N, C-alpha and C positions, 0 to 999 in steps of 0.2 A: 276473321275474323272470329274470336272467341264469345261466347254465348253463356253467358250466366243462368244462373236456375231460376231466374226471374224474367227470363226473353219468353214472350208472349209472340209465336209466331203469326198467332190470326193477326194481332194488333201491326205485325212488321210487315206482313203481304196487303192490310187494309190501306198500311201509307203507302207502301210501293205502286198499289194502284192506282193510290190518290194524286202520284208524281205523276203517273201517265196522263192522266187527265191534264195535270196540269201543263204537261208541254204538249198535248193536242192543243190545250185552248189559247197554250203561246202564239203555233206555229197560225191558228185561228185569225188571231187577231193579227198578227204582221199582213195576213192575206185580206181583211177587212179593211187596212189601212191603205193599202194597194188598191182596192177594189174601187175605193172611195176614188182615190186621186185620178185611178183609171175612167171613171163617170160611170164604172160597170153596173151599180147600183141604180144609177138614175135612168140608165138604159133600160135595163130589166125592166123595172118599172111599171115602163109605156108599153111593154111587151106581153102579146100571151106567151104560152109555152112555146120553146122556141130552141136550133139549135143551136150550137157555141158557132158557128159562121156567121147565123141569122143575128144570134150578138156580138157577135164583133166588128160586124158590117155597122149595127147600129151605133155603137159607141165608136167607130173608129179605129182599129185597133186589131193583133196578129192576131190569126185565128187559134194557131197551136198553144200561144199563152193563154190567151182567155180558156182554152180548152182544158189545162191543167190547172189553172184557178180554179176554173169551176169543179174540179174535183174536189179539193179542200173545200168549197163551197158546198157540194152535196154528202159528203162523209163529213162535215162537222156538221150538218139538217141544218143550214144557212139557205139553203134552195133546193127545190125537190125536181124530182129527175124522173123521167120516163121512159125507161129501156128501149120499151117498143116502139116510140118511134125517134128517138135519143134525142130528147126536146129536156130543156129546163125552165124552172118556173119559178121568180120571185115569187112568195106567199105577200099578198097586202098587207096581212100583219105583220111581215117583217122587216116590208119598204118602208114601213109607219118610224121604222127605229134603225134605217140605214140613209136616208136619204134626206138633205134639205127640206123638205117638201114635207116631212113627217112630222110625228108628236118633239123624235129628239135625234140628232144622226148621231150614234154612238161610234159608226164608220170611220167619222172623222173624229171622232177623240182617240181610235185607237193608232192615228198617225203620230202621238206621241210614243208609242211604245219604240219603232224605232229610228224617232230624233232623239232619242235616251238613247239608246242601244249604239247608238255612231261614236259616242264617247265612251264606253265600255272601257278601253284600251286608258285613256288619260285618268280614266275613273279607278281603275285599278293601280296605277302610277301615285293617287292622291294616297289608296291605302298606305300605303307600303312606306314613301315618303312624306304624309302630309299635303296640305295647302288645297288648290282647289282648280276646279275647270271652270274658267272664265267664258262670258256673255259669249264673245267671240266666236267660242267652237261651237255654237250648235248655230247653223246658218237659217235654219228653215224655223226655228223657233219661234221667231215671230208670228211669221204665216202660220201657221199652226195655233199659236194662241190667241191669234186674232178671231179667227175663225169659229174658235170653242166660244172665246167670248160673245160673240156673235150668238150664238145660242144663249148663254147662261147669262148674259146680263144686257145686252143692250136690246133684244126681243122683251125683256122684261121689266127695261126700267120702268116706260108709262104704266103698266096694270099691275105690277110687285111692289118694284124699289123704289120710288119716288112717294107711293103712300104711307111709305112707313115713318117717313117725317109729314106729321099734318101741317097741312098747309104751305107745303111746299113748293106744289104745281103754280098755284096764286103768287108764291113771289117770283120764280123764274116767270112767269109771264109779265108780271108785271118790269121786271130787271132788275137781280140781283149779280154781285160777280162772282165767278166759278172755279175754284182750280182743283183738274184733279193730276196727282200727281202718282206716277210711277204710270202714266196713263199708256205705255206700249205704243199698240199704233191707233192709241187716239182711236177707236170707233166707240164706246159710250159718250165721250164728248162730243165728239161728229156731230151724233144722233141729238143729244142736246142740245145743240148749237140749230137745229135744222128744226128742232122744235120750239124752240125758245127765242126769238129772233131777237128780242127785246133784255137778254141778258148776255153778259161777255164773259167767255170763256177763255181759259189759260190750262195747257196741260204740259206737266214736266217728265221728262225721264232721263235717265244716266244713258240709253242706245239711242246710239245716234244712227243705228238701222230704225229702229222706230217710230224715231222722230222723222224721218227721211218719209216712212209711209204713209203716216198722218199727214204730215203736209203737203204731201203729193195728193193725198183724199179730196183735202180740205179745200186745195188751188181747182179741183176739178171744179167740187161744186160750190166754188165761186163767195164760201161763208166769210165775210169782215167781220165777225162777232167772236173770231175764233183763233188764239194764235196758240202755236207748237214751241218749246225749245230743248235741248240737250240742256238738264241742271242734274245737278247729286242732291236728289231727295232728302239727303241730312245736311244740307248747306241753303235752303230756298231762300232764308235771307229777307225777308218782308214779314210785315210788322201792320195787322189788322186790317188787311187789303181785302179780306174773302168774306163772303157772308156763307158760302157750304164749301169744302172741299171734300172732296169723293178720293177715295183709292179702292179700287178694283184688284184684290189677287193681288196686292203689291207690299205688303210689308214684311211678310215673313222671311223673303232671300234679298233683304236689303243689306247690307254691310254693316251700317250705323242705326238700326229700328231707332231705338231708342232717340236719337238725333232728330231723326225723321220726323217722331210723334212730337217731340219737343218744337222744331219748327213749325208744323203743323198747328200746334196749339197758339203759339208766337202769331201765327199769319191770318188767323181766324179773328172775327171781330168780336167784340164781347158779346152779344146774343145769335152768333153762328153758329152752322151741325156741323159735324164732323161725320161723315155716310163711310163705311166700309162694308166692302163684302172680303173674306177671309175662309181660310178654310175649316169646315166646318169637327169638331174633334175636342178631344180633353189632350190637357198638357199631362197628364198619366197614361201612360200606356197600356197599363191594365182596365182601364176604362171601354177604350177603343178595341177589344177582341171581337166586339159584334156590331162597327162602324159599319155602316155599308162601304166598299173599296175601301177598305184601311190599305192592307196588302199595297193596293194600286199606289195609294195617295205618298205611304211612307217609301215605297221606290224612286216615285216623282221626287222628292223634297231629296232622296240621295243622290239622285243621277241628273240633279238639277237646280231645286230654290237652295240647300243648305250647299252646295258644293259652290256656286257660281258668289254665294257671299264668302264664305272661306278664301277666295279667290283673291279676294281684294282684304285678305286680312280683318275681315268680317266675324259680326257674333254667331251666323251659321244657327239661324232658330230653326230654319226649315219650315214646310209646308203642316208638320203637326205642331207647331208649339203650343195649338190649344186655347181654349177660351179664355181656360184659367190664368193662365200668361199673357192674352191678349189683352183682359180688362184690369189687371196687375198696370200692363205698363201703360194704357190709356191715364190711369189714375194716377201714375207716376211722372206723365204728360200734362194732368193739371186738366183733366177732364174727371169733373166729378161725378157727371152723371153716363152712364152706360147702360144700355140696352140690346138686350142680342136677340133677334127677330130668324125665324126658319122661314124657307117659302118653300109648296110642294113642288115646283117647278124644279126644285135643287136642293138634293139629297147633299152634293158635295160643300157647298157652302154653307156661313153664318153668315147672320147680317146685323150691323152693329150702328145706333145711332151714339154719338156720344157729344155731350153738350160743356160746357165750363161753368 
């Protein structure tokens, strides 16, 4: 490569070093996903410093695979290694962010990396020919998304999310009609239905897989105040039927988000509330340079949120549509009052409370 007089060798070397760091961290992310799926972090969290055989036995896994995986974890500074005893230890401070029993399970979130990487060939074809990758191309997406929702949404409903709407808990206790649009596997709605038996809950989602999972779990729990149905979010077709409508991380990947919001506005009673969780960030790229996890969110958008919308000739908003665009579209749909909230436990999302 020809180098002009302004070529900065130190800057070039620094960038090269940063790419090695990216390569290593990408490998660690994949290994973290494998560790979570195989139950290795859960097993190690309950063990003292142990050999690879002891760890494999605790997790009921093959020792040779566990030993090689531990090589990534040790060199990635996730697990401690004691060469004099050939033992490995997961520090308590690390287990707090790698197990479901801790503060937040980042290892679970790492599962999005292989799920999205699985569609790379299809995505490259979209770059060349246009179009999109449909929901059906992501066989594990709902499973991984449900686990993520359990951390960011379900666990936060009672202590953080519902209090964003003054008096909402009392109304739920007394009995109101609630709809969740884009409910996925229904985890949030199931939690609400369990906690508020006097209220009536409905969940709509385009995905047959998601609705099947939701109906199966609701049936197992014997909830009779809850129903799920496969329905296009852009064609709800109901008028003044609900006191509360929610959408948790569901607007930005819709094929017809404007029609969805208009239908929700129509389905909401005059004094009703629309409660939304969606990706935090700005509609302007330059304002997202210092946003935590911005490269991750743009990549998730590229490999799922945007492309699944385009697969159905949709708007292709993408995950990083931003709060400015969100507020604009809510107001276009008839929501005159929109407030934006941020929660300490969730740096990924904004929470919107919208009324007509």
